[in-house]
N, C-alpha and C positions, 0 to 999 in steps of 0.2 A: 429529527436531524436539525442541527443548528450550528451556530458559531458561538464560542464562549471566550471571554477574556476576563482576566482578573489582575488587580494591582494592589499590593499592600506596601505602604511606605511610611516610615517613621516620621517623615517630614510632612505628611499629608499629600493627598493626590490632587493632581491638576485635572479637573473634570473635562476641560476643553480638550486636552491631549488624549484623555482616556476615551472620550466619545469619538474622536477621530480614529483611534485604534479599533474600536468596535465597528466603526463604519467600513473599515477595510474588509470586513467579513459579511457585507450586506448580501452578497450573492448566496452565501450559505443559508441565510435566513431572511428571505424577502418579505415575510409576513409580519414583521414587527421587531422593535428594538426596545429593550428595557434594561435598567440598571438599578442596583441597590448600593447604597453607601452607608458605612457605619456612622454612628452618632458622632464619633470624634473625627470623622473625615479622613481616616488613615487606611481604610480598606474599601474597595469597590469591586463589584462583580458586574459584568455585562453579558447580555445574551441577545443574539440575533435569531429570531424564531422562524423555522419552517414548520408550520402547523400540520401535524399528522394525527396526533391523538388529542382528544378534547380540544376542538377547534375554537372554543370560547376563550374569552380573556382569562378565565380561571386557570387555563393551562399555561399562561405566560410564566416565564421565569425572568429573573431569579425567584426561586421559592424561598420565602422567609418565614421563620418560626413565629408563633404568636407573641413570644416575648421579645422578638427582634434581635436576638443574640446569635442566631444561626441562619446562614444564607447558603443557597445551593444552586448550581447551574450544571447542566449536562448537555452533551451532544450525543445523539444516537437514540436507541430504543431499548427499553427493558421489557422483553417479551413476556415474562412471567409476572408482571406487576400486579395483575388481578389476584393471583393466589397470595402474593406477598401482602397485598392490601387486606385480604381477609384475615391473615395472621395478625397484622397490626391492629385491625379493628377488634379482634378478640382480646387484645391488650388494653383496649379502651381508647385507641386513637380514632379521630374523626377527620374527614377529608373534605376540602372545598372543591377540588377538581376531580375529574374522572380520568386523568392521564397518569403517566408513569413517573414524571419528575418528582411530584410531591411524595409519592410512595418511597422512592429511593432516598429522598431527603430524610424522611422520618426514620427509615430503617438505619441509615448510616449515622444519623445524629444520636440515636439511642444505643446502637450496638457497635459503632466504630468500624474500623477496617476489617474486623473479623467477619462482618456481614457481607463483604464483597463476594464471597463464595456462594451466596444465595442468589446473586444476580445472574439471570440468563439474558444475554443480549449483546449488543455492540454499543460501547459507550466510552466516552471520555468525560469525567465528572470532577467537580470541585465542591468541597464543603468547607466553609469558613466558620469557625467558632469564635465569635467576637469576645466572649467572656474569657476564654483561655488564650485567645490570640494564637490559634493554631489552624493551619491549613492542611486539608487532606485532598490530594489528587489521586485519581485512579484511572486505569485504562483496561479495556476488556481483555480477555484471555488471549485472543489471537492477534490483537492489534488492528482491528477493523477501523477504529476511529483514532485519529491522531491527537496528540497533546504535547505541546512544547512549553518550556519554561526557562526562566533566566533568574539567576541570583543577582540582585542589585545591591548597591551600596545603601544599607538601611532598609532593604525591602526585597520584594519578590514579585515576579510577573509570570503569567501563563496565558496561553491562547491556543486555539485550534490550529492556527497557522503562524509561521514566523513573522509574516508581514505585519501582523498586529503588534507584536512585541517590539518590532523595529521602530515604532512610533513613540515608544515610551523613553523617558530619560535614562541615561546610563547604558543604553544599548546602541551600537552602531553597526552598520552593514559592512562587516569585515569578514573576509574569506578565512576560513579555518584551514590551515595547511594540511592537518591530518585528515580532515574530511575530504579535501581535494584529492589526496592520495587514494582514499577509499573510493571516491567516485570513479577515478581512473581504473581502480582495481575491479570494481563490481558493476559500475554503471548506475549505481544509486548509493545513498549514504546510509550505512547500516547502524542498527542498535541505538545507542543513546546520543550519538553525535548528530549535529545538523551542519549544514554548509556554512552557517554563520558562527563566527567566534563568539562565545558567550551565551549562545542559545543551545539548549539541550532538548532531546526527546525523552519523554517518559517511556521506557520500554513496555511492550505488551505484557499483560499479566503481572504488572507491578503497581504498587501504590507508593506515594510520596507523602511524607509528613514534614511540615516546616513549622518551626517554632519561632514566632516573631521576637520573643524576648531574648532568646539565646542565639538566634540565627542558625540553629542546628537543622540540618536537612538529613532525612533518612529515606532511602529508596529500598523497598522490600518486595520480593516476589511473593505473590499470594496463590499461585497455581503453577504447577509444572506438569508437563506431559510425560507420563511414565508408561512402560510396557506392561500391559496386564493381559491375562488370559481371557479370551472372548470365544464365544461359540461361532465357528465359521459356518454360517447358515445364510444362503441367499435371501430367504424369506425374512430373517431377522434384520438383515441389512436393508431390505426394501422397507420394512416397517420404520426403521430409524430415519431413512431418507424422507419418507412420507411425513413423519412427525416433525422433522426439522422444517420442511417446507410449510406445513400447516401452521406451526407456531410463528413463522415469519410473515403470515398473511394478516396479522392483526393490524388494523388501520381504520381510521375514520374517513379516509379518502381512498379513491380507487387505486388499485395496484396493477402495474404492468410488469413486463419482463424483457430483458435483453435476450435475443434469440439468435445464436450464430449457426444453428443447425448441427452443432457438435454434441457429443454425448452429455456433457455436463449441463449446458443450458437447456437442452431438449428434455433431459430428465426432470429438471426443476419445473419447467413449463408443464410437463405431463402431469405433475402432482398439483401444481398451482391451480389449474383449471377446475379441479375438483372442489376447491375451497373458495370460490368466488361466486357472487350472485350476478355477475355481469360477464360479458364476453371479454376474456383477458386480452388487453392490448399487448402486442409484441413488436419488437423493433430490431432492425438489422441495417448496417451500412457496410459498404465495401468501396475500395478505390478502383476507379475505372481502369487504371493501368496495372492493377494487381491481380491477385487470385480472387476470382469471382465465385468459387465453389460455395462459399458460405451463403451467398444470396440464394443459390439454388436449393441447398439443403435446408436453409431456414424456411423457404417456401413450403417444402415438403412437410416440415415439422408443424408449421402454422396450419396447413391444411389438415394434418392428422389430428391436431388438438383444437381445431376450430377457433383459433385466436383471431383477434382483429389486428391484422398484420400490416405494418408499415415499413417500407424499405427505401433506401436512398443511395444512389451512386455518388461518389465524391471525386473531385479533382483536387490535387494538392495546390495547384496554382503556383504562385511564386514561392519557392522554398523558404527564402529568408523571411517573408511575411508570415508563413505558416509557423516557423520556429518562434518568431516574435509573439505571435498569438498564444502559443503554448507557454512560453516563458512568463507571460503575464499571469497565467493561472498557476503554474507549477513554481512556487517560490523556493523550491529545492530542485536542482537539475535532475533529470531522469533520462536515461538513454533509451528506454523502451519506446519504440516507435508506435506501439499501441496507444500511447498517450494521445496522439493526434486523432486516432480513430474513435476512441472512447469519448473524447471531448465532443466530437461531432455527433456520435450516437446519443449522447446525453441531451444535446440540443434538440434532436429529433423527438426523443421520448418526452421531454418536458412540455412539448406542445400539447400532450394528451394527459399526462399523469404527473404526480408528485413523488411516487414511490415505484421503484423497479426491483425485481429480483434478478440476480445474476448467477452464473455458474462458476464464479471464481472459487478457487480452492480445491476443485476436484482433482486437478493434476498433482497437487502437493500432498493430499491425504490418501489418494488411491494409487499414486505412482504412475503418472501419465507422461512424464517428460522423457525425451530421448536421451538427455544427458545422464539419467540414472542408468540406462542400459550401457552407455559408453563407459561410465565409471566402473560398473560391474565387470565389464569385459576386461578392462585393464587390471582390476584387482584380482580377477581369477587367473589371468595370465601371470601376474606377479607371484601368486600363490604357488603356481606350478614349479617355480624355481626353488621352492623349499629352502633348505639351508644355504643355497647359493644366492639368496636375495641380497646379501651384503655386497655381492659383486655389482648388482644393479645400482645400488646407492653409490658405490665407488665410481661407476661409470658416470653417474649424474654429477658427481663432484668435478670430474674432468670436463664435462660438457657445459657446465654452467658458465664458465668464462666466455664461451662462444655466444652467449645470449646477447652480448653487446656487439657482435660482429655480423658479417653478412650471412652467417649461418643461423642467425637468431630464430627464424621460424622453426627450423628443425630442432634446435636446441630446446626451445620452449615446449614443443610438442612432446619431446622425449621425456619430460618431467612427469607426464601422465603415468608412465610406467616406472621410471627410474628413481624418482625422488624418494628419499628415505621416509619422510613424514607424510601421513595420509592427507593432511590439510594442504600440503604443497602439491600433491598429486591431484587432488580435487580442484584446486585453484587452476591448474593447467587445463582442466576440462571446462571450468565455469567462468574463470576470470578473464579480464581483458588485458590491461597493461601490466606485465610482470615488472619486477624491480628494475631490471636493466633498461627496459623500454621507458619506464617512468623517468629514469635518469636522463634519457635522450630527449624526452619531451618537456620535462619540467626543470631539468638542470640539477635536481637533487635526488638522492637515493632514498626511497621510502624505508621506514623502519621495518615493516613486515606486511607485504600486500595480502597475505593469507591469514591475517590475525583473527578475523571473525570466524573462519572455519576452524581454526585452532581453539578458539574460545568455546565453541558450542559442540565440538566433536565429542561423541560418546562411544569410545572404542568397545565398550562392553556390550553394545547392542548388535543385533544382526545387521549385516551390511545394508539391507534394504531400509530398515528403520533408521539406521545411521544417516543415510542419504536424505530420507524424508525429513528427519528432524532438522538437519542443517537448513533446508529450504523453509521449513515452518518457522524457524527462528530468525531468518535473515531475508531471503528473497520475497517470501510471501508478504510479511507486514511492511517492509521498507521499499519494495518495488511495486508489487501488484496492488496491494490494498491502498497504498499511498496514491497510486495512479488513479484507482477507481474513486477514492474519496475526493481528490482535487477536481477531477474531470466532471463528476456528477454534481458536486456542490457548486461548481462554477455556474451551473444553471439552476440552482435551487432544487435539485433532484436528489431524493434519498435512495441510495443503493443498499440492498440487503443481500447477504450471502449465506443462504441456508445450508450449503454444503460445509460451512465452517461452524455450524452449531457445535459447541465444545463436546457434547456427549457423542455426537457422530464422529468427531475427530478422535476422541479417545478409543472408540470402538474400532475405527479403521486402522489406527496405529497398532492395535493389538492383534490384527489378523496375522496368520502365518506368513512369513516373508514370501514364500513361493506362491501364495494366493494373491499377493499384491502385484509383483512383477518379476520377470526373469528376462534374460536376453532373448529378444524376439517376441516378447509379449508383455504388454503393460495393462494396468487397471483390470486385472483378471477377475477378481471377486466383484468389483463394481460392474463390469460388463455383464457378468452372469446375473447379477441382481436386477439390473434395469432392462434386461432382454425382453421381458413381457410387456414393457411399457412403450417401446420405441419401434418405428417402422424399420424394416430390414435395411433399407437404403442408408439410413443414418447409423445403424449399428455397424455396418460393414464399410463405412466411408473411411478413406485414409485420414489420418490425423493431420490437421493443418492449423497452425496457430493463427490467431486473429491479429495478424501483423501487416501493416501497410508495406508496400513494396519499396522500402527505404533504400535497399541496395541499388536499385536502378536510379534512385535520385542522387546518389553520390558516386556512381561508377560510369564507365564509358565516357561519353562526351560531357557528362555532368561533373566529372571528377575535378576538372580544372576550376570550375566555378566553386566547388566546395573548398578546394585549397585556397582560393582567393578570399573566401569569407574568413578564413583563419588568418591568412597573411595580412589582411587589412583590418583585422578585428581588434577589439579592446584587450583581449588576453595577450596578444603579441605586443601591443602598444605599451601595456603595463609590465611587460617582462615576465608574465606568469607562464607563458607557453612559447616554445620555440617552434614556429611553423615549419622551419627547415627540417627539424628533427621528425616532425609528423610526416612530411613529404617523403623523406628518406625511408621511413618505416613502411609506409603504404606502398611506395614504388618498389621496395625491396621484398615485398611479398609477405609481410607479417601476417600471422594467423588472425582471422576474424577482422581483416583490414577494413571492410565496409562498416562493420559494427563499431570499430574504434573511431573511424572518421565521423560517423553519425554521433557517437558519444561526445566528441569534441565540438561538433557544431551545436549541439544542444547546450553544452557548457558555455560556449561563446554567447549564445542568445541569453542565457540565464545571467551570466556575469555582467553583460551590458545593462540588463534591466535592473538587477538587484544590487550589484556592487557599485557599478558606475551610476546607477539611477537614471539611465537614459531610456526613454521610450522611443520606439520607432516613430518617425515623423507622422506616418499615417496608419499606425497600427490600430486596426479596428477592435472594438470590444469583442472578446472571444465568445460572448453569449449572443451576439447578433449575427444572423446569417449574412453571407456575402457571396459574391460570384464564385469563389473557390469551392463552395459546397456542391456545385454540380447540380444535377437534376433529380427530381423525384421520379419514381417509377410507378 
């Protein structure tokens, strides 16, 4: 796990500027910094290293070919690198290191992007061919590791995080209006957009080729998730989960685990303890004023699996300070309040280990979210109208004008059933600010708040898989995995997600729909498969998301303070946001009002830090503990 940066310029690169860009990623790779520059000074690759495999200097990157014409950097891990190495050695290749980077370099140098399908792991990688002056970028199938890029005048730049690209010439910290609308729509910025104008994300399961001579850029998918027939057998699912966890244990440093006491993290830990020669460290945090069940269930799981468990209770302290701390790490805004908790959890874990396993992805591939049940209920209700469904759409056409009136909450909610298009119905379940509300808050009407659901909807699929795929393409990579990457890497901690092993994802996606979820029951096949592994108390516990009590932080007597942060903030001062419109929406009872207010508070902190470039006067380093962290238990 590392931080990578690259810059190609027809005018030649400024090494001083480049080194400063690489240094912005020092938290991602605290174990060393190295760069390679082409002989003509027009291409440079940089790497901040977090040493996990081959801890010697032989494992440093950039990896450079013997002839000096090929250079490679990557962030992440290639779990099957040893088998790939054997195949390459059979071709006559020899290796200087015992890590994965050199193996991926040789494979892609020889076989090109067609070889990406052979890589099992989480990765964002870059290969520069100095002879052909061509760049290859690629991102793993699920989008576990991030990769951003920018097309420059006479050149190209890429990095693990936008903050590095912002230090290169030709790129400025300007807000992208379309991305701003996306953020208000979803609470994160989806797919290829970033919050910065001129900086793009490489989507998951895609590679990019850029030709320096012509300036031509090509972005191509190399993997798609399709519905296949699988054997619905709890034992086979158990074997696949077990193998996924085993493959993710490969490391030359000790491995630990985040443990919430839920089904996903407990299942991962139950397998991980079988593949380690030391007592597995596990970690849990919870907010003192929030839901403390996770602490109790995590203790039970830790006792059952004999982990070396550490837990900590947290206090949010001053809310503005907490948001500033988060904004310094998340250089794209994210509404998800879990971002605060995982940032603290990563701090706790990094005191003991450099690698953790997490249970992320289990809800997306096995159908664990309540909103799936909600969407299914509305779709089934709509189906009962049969040929009269056109009347529902007609009613929606008459109700939509009310969305900008005092009846807006009810009008917005009715779209879950009445909207003619599935994407609009699903947006009414999952989205935040619909078009009319964005108009009141931003002063402009967005093009299409539900566009990302429209883009990835697959109507030919069964409804269950249709819902899962939307999250696998949007919410999972651009909210959950971005959150985990930024929060863990802020502390130099590598997070691995075995439940998102691509073979396990393909198997789970192929299960019969009614074995995944139905109204009243979620994660059905998964629950049956893991039953022999977990204590009954954890198997039967109510589902509770790992979410800080943000609603209490922005409601009741705290609500006026939240309004004041927006009314006196930089978004209002720059005319980006109308705080009066926000107040009228929240006080008017808009749906998900606490979530919307929290969304905007995070946006304010991010905007002040990254667009205005203002740091809080006493904003502490987010990697350093302070009084707001509370006490250890």
